[in-house]
C-alpha positions in Angstrom: 131.2 230.7 227.2 129.2 232.1 230.1 132.4 232.3 232.2 134.2 234.2 229.4 131.3 236.7 229.1 131.3 237.1 232.9 135.0 237.9 232.9 134.5 240.2 229.9 131.8 242.1 231.8 134.1 242.5 234.7 136.9 243.8 232.5 134.6 246.2 230.6 133.1 247.7 233.8 136.6 248.7 234.9 137.0 251.1 232.0 133.5 251.8 230.7 133.4 255.4 232.0 136.7 256.4 230.5 135.9 254.5 227.3 132.6 256.2 226.7 134.3 259.5 227.5 136.8 258.7 224.7 134.0 258.0 222.3 132.3 261.3 223.2 135.6 263.2 222.6 136.0 261.5 219.3 132.5 262.6 218.2 132.9 266.1 219.5 136.4 266.3 218.0 135.1 265.4 214.5 132.4 268.1 214.7 134.9 270.6 216.0 137.3 269.9 213.1 134.4 270.4 210.5 133.3 273.7 212.2 136.9 275.0 212.3 137.5 274.1 208.6 134.2 275.7 207.5 135.0 278.8 209.5 138.4 279.0 207.8 136.8 278.6 204.4 134.4 281.4 205.1 137.4 283.6 205.9 139.1 282.6 202.6 136.0 283.2 200.5 135.4 286.6 202.1 139.0 287.6 201.4 138.7 286.5 197.8 135.3 288.1 197.2 136.3 291.2 199.3 133.1 290.8 201.2 132.1 290.5 204.8 132.4 287.0 206.3 129.0 285.4 206.8 127.3 282.0 206.8 125.8 282.7 203.4 129.3 282.4 201.9 129.3 278.7 202.8 127.0 278.1 199.9 129.1 280.1 197.5 131.0 278.5 194.6 134.3 279.7 196.2 133.8 277.6 199.3 132.6 274.6 197.3 135.6 274.8 195.1 138.0 275.1 198.1 136.3 272.1 199.9 136.0 269.8 196.9 139.0 270.6 194.7 141.5 272.6 196.9 141.9 270.2 199.8 139.3 271.4 202.3 137.6 268.0 202.6 141.0 266.3 202.5 142.0 268.4 205.5 138.9 267.5 207.4 139.5 263.8 206.6 143.1 264.0 207.6 142.6 265.6 211.0 139.6 263.4 211.9 141.8 260.4 210.9 144.5 261.7 213.3 142.1 261.8 216.2 140.8 258.4 215.2 144.4 257.1 215.3 144.9 258.6 218.8 141.8 256.8 220.0 143.0 253.5 218.6 146.4 254.0 220.1 144.7 254.6 223.5 143.0 251.2 223.1 146.3 249.5 222.1 148.1 251.0 225.1 145.3 249.6 227.3 146.2 246.2 225.8 149.3 246.4 228.0 147.7 248.1 230.9 144.9 245.4 231.1 147.5 242.8 232.0 150.1 244.6 234.0 147.5 246.3 236.2 146.4 242.8 237.3 149.9 241.5 237.9 151.4 244.6 239.7 148.4 246.6 240.8 147.4 247.1 244.4 144.8 244.3 244.3 146.8 242.0 242.1 143.6 240.6 240.5 145.5 238.0 238.5 146.3 236.1 241.7 142.6 235.7 242.4 141.6 234.9 238.8 144.4 232.3 238.2 143.5 230.5 241.4 139.8 230.0 240.4 138.9 226.6 239.0 138.7 228.0 235.4 140.7 227.6 232.3 143.3 230.4 232.5 142.9 230.9 228.8 139.4 232.1 229.4 140.9 235.1 231.2 143.1 235.7 228.1 140.0 235.5 225.8 137.9 237.8 227.9 140.7 240.5 228.0 141.2 240.2 224.2 137.4 240.5 223.7 137.5 243.7 225.8 140.1 245.4 223.7 138.7 244.2 220.3 135.2 245.4 221.2 136.7 248.8 222.3 138.5 249.2 219.0 135.4 248.2 217.1 133.4 250.8 219.1 136.0 253.5 218.1 135.8 252.5 214.5 131.9 252.5 214.5 131.9 255.9 216.3 134.3 257.3 213.7 132.1 256.1 210.8 129.1 257.6 212.5 131.1 260.8 213.0 132.0 261.0 209.3 128.3 260.6 208.4 127.5 263.5 210.7 130.3 265.5 209.3 129.1 264.9 205.7 125.5 265.9 206.7 126.8 269.1 208.3 128.7 270.0 205.1 125.6 269.1 203.0 123.3 271.2 205.2 125.6 274.3 205.4 127.4 274.2 202.1 124.8 272.4 199.9 127.4 269.9 198.8 126.0 266.4 198.0 127.2 263.6 200.3 128.4 261.6 197.3 130.6 264.5 196.2 132.1 264.5 199.7 132.7 260.8 199.6 134.3 261.1 196.1 136.7 263.8 197.4 137.7 261.6 200.4 138.3 258.6 198.2 140.6 260.7 196.0 142.4 262.3 198.9 146.1 261.7 199.6 145.4 260.8 203.3 146.0 257.4 204.7 143.0 255.2 205.3 142.8 253.9 208.9 139.2 252.8 208.1 139.3 251.1 204.7 136.7 252.5 202.2 136.1 249.1 200.4 134.3 246.2 202.0 137.0 243.5 201.5 139.8 245.7 202.7 137.6 246.7 205.7 137.0 243.1 206.7 140.7 242.1 206.2 142.2 245.1 208.0 139.6 246.7 210.3 137.9 243.5 211.4 140.3 240.6 211.2 143.4 242.8 211.4 142.2 244.3 214.7 141.8 240.9 216.3 145.3 239.8 215.1 146.9 243.1 216.4 145.5 242.5 219.8 146.6 238.8 219.8 150.1 239.8 218.9 150.4 242.3 221.7 148.9 239.8 224.2 151.3 237.1 223.0 154.2 239.5 223.4 153.0 240.2 227.0 152.8 236.4 227.7 156.3 236.0 226.4 157.6 238.8 228.6 155.8 237.5 231.7 157.1 234.0 231.1 160.8 234.8 230.6 161.2 238.1 232.6 164.1 240.3 231.3 165.0 237.9 228.5 161.3 237.8 227.7 161.3 241.6 227.0 163.7 241.1 224.2 161.8 238.1 222.8 158.5 240.0 223.0 160.0 242.9 221.0 161.4 240.4 218.4 158.0 238.7 218.1 156.1 241.9 217.6 158.6 243.4 215.1 158.7 240.1 213.2 154.9 240.1 212.9 154.9 243.7 211.6 157.9 243.2 209.2 156.5 240.0 207.7 153.2 241.8 207.1 155.0 244.8 205.5 156.9 242.4 203.2 153.7 240.7 202.1 152.2 244.1 201.1 155.3 245.2 199.2 155.9 241.8 197.6 152.4 241.2 196.2 151.8 243.1 192.9 148.1 242.4 192.3 145.0 242.2 194.4 144.3 238.4 194.2 147.9 237.6 195.2 147.7 240.1 198.1 144.4 238.4 199.3 145.9 234.9 199.2 149.1 236.0 201.0 147.1 238.0 203.6 144.9 235.0 204.3 147.8 232.6 204.7 149.6 235.0 206.9 146.5 235.8 209.0 145.8 232.1 209.6 149.5 231.4 210.5 149.7 234.4 212.8 146.4 233.6 214.6 147.5 229.9 215.1 150.9 230.8 216.4 149.7 233.6 218.7 146.8 231.6 220.3 148.8 228.4 220.6 151.9 230.1 222.1 149.7 232.2 224.4 147.7 229.1 225.5 150.9 227.2 226.4 152.6 230.1 228.1 149.6 231.2 230.3 149.0 227.6 231.4 152.6 226.3 231.7 155.1 229.2 232.1 153.5 232.2 233.8 154.1 232.2 237.5 152.4 234.7 239.8 
């Protein structure tokens, strides 16, 4: 375990400056979206009331109505979700970079790591931990950002946080961070781990079989996504979805880790 944590520390130090910059931009982006939306609502309220735009209008019933019932909070949630998605995509792209940098980069770190008297799979685990922790950090930062957003709205518009939460739960936007505990655990906790393992397994397949491996890696990734989509569409009530999710998650975890373990130890040649 100590060796895995040491390798994780090495991996995280490589990107920590860029990563913390990403988290900072996510936080600033959230606040910027809220400020922009409130500024827009002041303009709308001033136009309707035929009055001069001012901060006082933020506490007016016109602004409250626009935010709660006319899609203002929905817009805030939508655009903050988009920048959250961009941050998560950055982390998933780094799933690929974290391996290919070591294989084809100037220093070819993989050559050194694979020659050390360690289990090669420890390298795999440490890299997976790096990406999973990064995505968890993005999720936690976004949750913190939404709390800050809600407090800004409460302070400036005198709208209760629970009213803001209710408006979000009834919005038409997609949920990247699930609002209910079980869904959050299944998708935003376990689902993140499995997504990283699928990408890593696809990379192991490609590295093991070269050009043919690229096709096999794409097939493996698409199959994982399509089977999951089928499960969601097939199940027609929550208990059934939970059972099918659990079976699929266990199967996908077992296949991905077993296949990756075999490939990284038996098939990948530097």
